[in-house]
Every structure is written in structure tokens, then in C-alpha cells.
N, C-alpha and C positions, 0 to 999 in steps of 0.2 A: 579491450572490451570490459565493460562494467558487469559485475555480477550482483549489483545491489539496486534496490528500488524502494521508493517511498510511495505508498498509496494513501492519498488524502481521502478519507472516508467521511469528511465533514457533512456530506449530504445526509448521511444517516443521522448524525447528531441534530441537524436542522429539523429532521422529521420527528425526532424524539424517540427515545428507547422503545416505547410501547408500540410505535408504528413501524418498526423495522420488520420488513416482510421476508418471507422465504425467497422471493425474487431478488431482493437486495443481497441476501447471503449468497444466492446462486451466482450472481454477477461477480461478487468478490472472489468466490471459489474459481470461477472461470479465469479471472485475472491471475490468481495464484497458479493455476494449471498452465496458463500461457507463459508466465514468467519461468516456471520450472522447465518447460519445453525448450526455452532458448538459453538455459543455463544461468538464469538470474536466480540465485539461491538464497541471498540474504535480503530480507524484506522487513520494512518497518511500515506498519499500518497506523495511521493517526486517526483516532476516532474522537468522539465527544467525551462525555463523562463516564462511559461504561466500557472501558477496554476489556476487562475480564469477561464480561458477558459476550462481547463480540468475539473474542478469542474462542470461547466455548461454542458459540453458534457456528463458527467456521470449521469445527472439527479438524483442527490443525494436525492431529495425529494421522490424518489421511495424506499428509504431505511430509513424509519423513526426510525427504531430500532437501527440504527447505528449513532455513532458520528464520522464524517469523517472530517479530516483537510487535505487540499491539500496545500503543501508548494512548493515554487519555489527554485530551486537550480541553482543560477546564475553561479556557477563554475562546471556545469555538464560535461564539457570536461575532468575533472579529474576522471570520472567514478563513480562507486557506493560508493567508500570510502567517497567522498565529500557529497554524498546524505545522508549517515549515520550521518555525522557531522551536516547537516541541521536538521536531526531528533533527535539530541542529547537531546534536552529538553524533547521531547516526551518520549524518552528512560529513562531519569532520573526520570520521574514520573511514571515508570512502575515497582513497587516493585515485581511483580510476573513475570517480564521479558516480552518480546514481541517477537512475531514471526517476522522474517524479510523475506519477499518474493520478488521475482522478478516478474515484471508484465508480463514477457514473458515465465514464467515457471509455468504451472498449476499443482496443486497437487490435488489428489482426497480428498474427505471429510474425509475419514478414516485416511489418512496420516496427514492431517491438525489437526484433533482431537487428534491424538496420540502425535504430536508435542506440541500442546497447553497444553496437560496434562502431559508432561514430566517434570521431575525435573532436568533439565540441569544445573540449577544454584546452586545445592547442591554440 
């Protein structure tokens, strides 16, 4: 089972910092809650140019059981491929693999748990 996930938050970057809504933040917080519930506790969120602001908006102190790193992707205009490059170090330190999720596509906990427990790397 993997306990690591990468969340691609490029949708937020495409919308621009000033257009990030409370709904966007609520969706990301729901994803963090779901990951915590299935014991995925090491998370890397790749945002656009404002990772510190996103981290502050997420109130990560509400998730003491999680280790969350928010990274900036200055080349976000190249879409999610460049976001994975930004997260490559996180991926390299994931011997059990990592879930890769989009911030605008919610999955139910059962699906997340199934993916986290799959043996896709075999």
C-alpha cells in the first residue's frame, strides 16, 4: 500500500491567484481529509506560482496527521506534465509508488483506498 499522493492543483494556477475561490480550497481540503482517512499521509501538492499562499489557505495545521509539501510550478502553462516534473523528487522517494490526483476530480474513499492498495508497480 502506498501512503503517498501527489495532487495536481494546476487548475487553480490556470484560474489565477486572484480567482481562487473558497470552493476550490474546500475541494482540496476534502481531498486531504479523504487521503487521511485511507492512511495516505505524505502529500505533495503542486500549484502554480503561489505555493505559500495556497498552503496558508488550506490551514494545514488542521491536518496534524499529514505531512504536506506545497510546491510551486513556475512552468504551469505547460499543463500537468510539468507539474509531475516538479514533483519528481517526491516521486523518487516513493518506493511503494504514489497516487496522482487532480484537484478538480474527487474520488470516493473506496476508490482511493482501492488505488492505494493496488499493486500497479508489479
